[in-house]
Every structure is written in C-alpha cells, then in structure tokens.
N, C-alpha and C positions, 0 to 999 in steps of 0.2 A: 504494500500500500504506500502510495507516494505522498500522502498528506503529511505536512510538516507540523508536528505538535510542539516544536521547540519554543515558539513565542508564548504559548499558553503555559507550558511547563515553567518558563522563566518567571511568569507572573505568579504562578503557584509557589515557586521557590522563594519569591519575595515575601509572601505571606508566612512561609516557614521560618524565614529569618526573623520576621517581626515577632512570631510566636516565641522563638528561642530568646529573643531580647527581652520580651515581657517576663518570661519565666526567670531569667537571670536577674532582672530588676527586683522582682518580688523576693527571690531567694536571698539576694544581698541585703534587702531591707528587713526581712524577717527570717534570718537563718535558723532561729530556734523553732520555727513553725514548719518549714519545708523539710520533710523527712526523706525525700527521694535519695536513693543511693544505689550503687551497682548491686545487683542481685535481688533487689526488691521488685517483685512482679505483680503487685496488687492491681496496677492499671492494665496489665496484660490479660486480665480475666473479665474485663468490662465489654459488654456488647454495644456496638455502635456501627453505623453505616457510613459509607463514603460517597461523596458526590462523584460524578463521572470523571472530572479532571483528576481527582485524587486516585481513583481506581486505575485510570490509564497510566498515570505517573508511576504508581507502585508496581503495576504489572510490568512496565518497561524496565524499571530498575531491578526487579526480581529476575527477569529473564536475562538481563545483562550480567548479573552477578553469579547466577547459578546455572550449571550445566550438568549433564550426566546423571549418575545415580543420586547425588545429593539433591539435585532439583526434583527428581522423580519422587524421592522420599518426602520432600516438603509438600509436593503437590498431592500426594496420597493423604498426608495428614490434613491438608486444607480441604480435600474432598470430603473426608469423614466429618470434619467440623462443620462444613457447609450444610451437609445433610442434617446435622443436629440443630443448627440454627434455623433451618427451614421448618423443622418440626416445632421449634419454640414459637416461630412466627405464626404458624398455622393454628397452634393452640391459643395464641394471643388473639387471633382473629375470631375464633370460636367464642372465647371469653367475652369479647366485645359485643358480639351478636347476642350473647346470653344475658347482657345487661351489666356486666362488670365495667366500672369506670375506667377510662383511659389512664387516669392517674394511678389507679390501683394496679393496672396491668403493667405500666411502665416501672412501678416500684418493685413488682415481683421480678421482672426481667433484670432490673438493676442489681438485685440480690443474687442472681444466678452466677455461678463461677464457671464460665466457659473460656478455656485458655485460647489465646491467639495462636494460629498455626505457626507463627514465626517465633514463638517462645520456645527456646531450646532447653535441654536438660540441665544446663547451668543457670537457669532462670534469667537468661539474657536474650535480647532480640536479635534474630538472624539478619535483620535488615534495618538496624538501628539508625544508621545515618539517613535513611529515607523513610522513617516511620511517619505515620499520618499526623496531621496537625493536632487532632484531638489528643493524641498521646503526649504531645509536647506541652500541653496545658495541664495535664493531670498532676496533681500535687499542689496547685495554687488555686485560690478562689476563682470560680467562674459563675456565670449566670446564664440560664436558658429560660426564655419566656418569663423573665422577671424573678425566677426562683434561683436562689444561690445554691451552689454545690462546692464541695471540696473533698479531697481524699480523706477517708475515715482514719487513716494512719497519721495524718498531718497534725500539727499542733494549733491549727486555727480554731478559735473558739466561737461557738454559736452566739449570736447577739452582738458581737463586736464588728467594727467597721474595718475592712481591709481593701486594698486595691483589688478590683475584680474585673476579670476579662469577660466582655459581653460576647458570648459564643453565637448569639443570634446575628450579630454584625459580621462575624467571621464567616458564618454559613452563607450570608447574603453575598459576600465577596466571592466565595467559592461557586455559588450558583451563577453569579454574573459571568465569571470566567467560563464556566461550563456552557452557559447559554450562547455566548459569543463563539465558542468553539463549535457547537452544534450548528449554529447559523453559518459559519464560515466553511464548514465541511459540506454544507448543502445536504444534510441528512434528510431523508424522507420521513424519519420518525420524529415528529414534532414534539413528542413528550420525552424524548431522550434526555433533555436537559434536566428533567425532574427525577431521573433515575438515581436511586440510592441502593448501594449493595454492601454487604459485609466484606471485610478484608479477605476472608477465605474465598469468596466468589471472585474478587478482583484478581487473585492469584491464578485461579484455574480457568478463567474465561479467555477465549481467543477474541480479542478485540480487532477483528478484521473488517473489511469493507462491508461485508454482508451484515455483521452485527451492528455496525454503526449506521447502516442505512445509506451508504454512499453508492452511487451508480458505478459499476465496474464492468469490465469485460474480461473474458478469459482468453489469453493469448494461446498461440499454437503450442507453446511449451507447457500449458496447463497452469500458468501462473495468473493469479488475480491481480489486476492493475486498475487503479482508479482512473476514470476517464479524465 
C-alpha cells in the first residue's frame, strides 16, 4: 500500500511527547505521590481502546521490531487476549440491554485484571518506547467526562487538588488526526474515523487497503496497490 502515514504519525508522536512532558512535570512536583517504577505493571492490566491512528502506529512499530518466532508468539498471545476481550464486551452489551447502568458496567470492567499482550514475564512492556498515550498518563491524575481518576497505587489523595490531565481533550486531538487521515486516504468507510479497538486487535489486524476502504487494484504479480 502506497499511502504515506508519516505526517499523521508525526502529529501523533507530538502528542506522545506532550504526554511524557506532562507526566514528568507532575512526577517532579509530586515525587512522593507518583509511585511508577520499573517492574510495576498495574497499568498493564487496564482495559482501554485505541483510536485508528494509534492502532496503525503501534501495528507498524510492532511489525518493524518483531520478526520470526518471537513475533508469532506475541501474536498468538494477542489473539487469545483479543478473544477474551471480545467476550467481556459482549457481556457488557448484554448487561446494558438488561438495564444495568453504563457507569456500573464500566466500573466492573475497570476492576477486571486483563494483562496486555505486550506485558512480558519480567513485568515489562515489549514495546515500551511506542506504548499508547493512555499508558503514558497512568500514575498521575486524569479526568474523563469530568470525573477524576488516578492509579490506586499512587499517593494522590481523594478530595485534594492536583494538576490533572483532561483525557477528553487528548481523545479529541486523536480523533481529529484520525478523521483527517481517513479523509485524506479517501476511504469509502465513512465511520472508520470512529473506530476504537483494543491493543490486542491492533497487533493482529492487517491494516491493508481493503481494511481501510481504499480503492486498489491487483497487479499481475498479485500485489495490492493503491490507485
């Protein structure tokens, strides 16, 4: 596929740098409250979804870094976890239809301990330098929909005021990059910019022209090429 994702990935990487800077500022100002350290994997058991730009970026970095048996082993682990997450989401859908509130459902999901497929036996991330933006904020105060959140292992106290990252604004930025990407690709899937997927699916998915809804032709050599 000939489409150049580089400009969109650079914009995404700018957000990653801002996230790292925000984390460092809070860590420096509140060193006794931020408990993050190598080997702590609490954040690696949280369920969350990625926007398309994040999924494409992580998919590319994963495929660039891993080849052969090591890659296949990670993909097998991701496949198993993806099926588990799909079951959790189906149950959440049934609970919602049966009258359970969205807040209650999200609370139950938040308490589930589902390990990230990139978490290795040493409790370290196998793609740490390219980890999602959500992972980079874990451990400092954040807010989603006006509700504050922080890591349960941190030293931040309920009821006190701390610098807080507005994740709604971050997600808006991610969706804006994604929407422009989908527009510029000329995708026939107008809802593609709203796609949200777990990291496990981002690893195992083949983001080719067919998946992205880009017109392509098959050359005589059998290769798919964007028109």
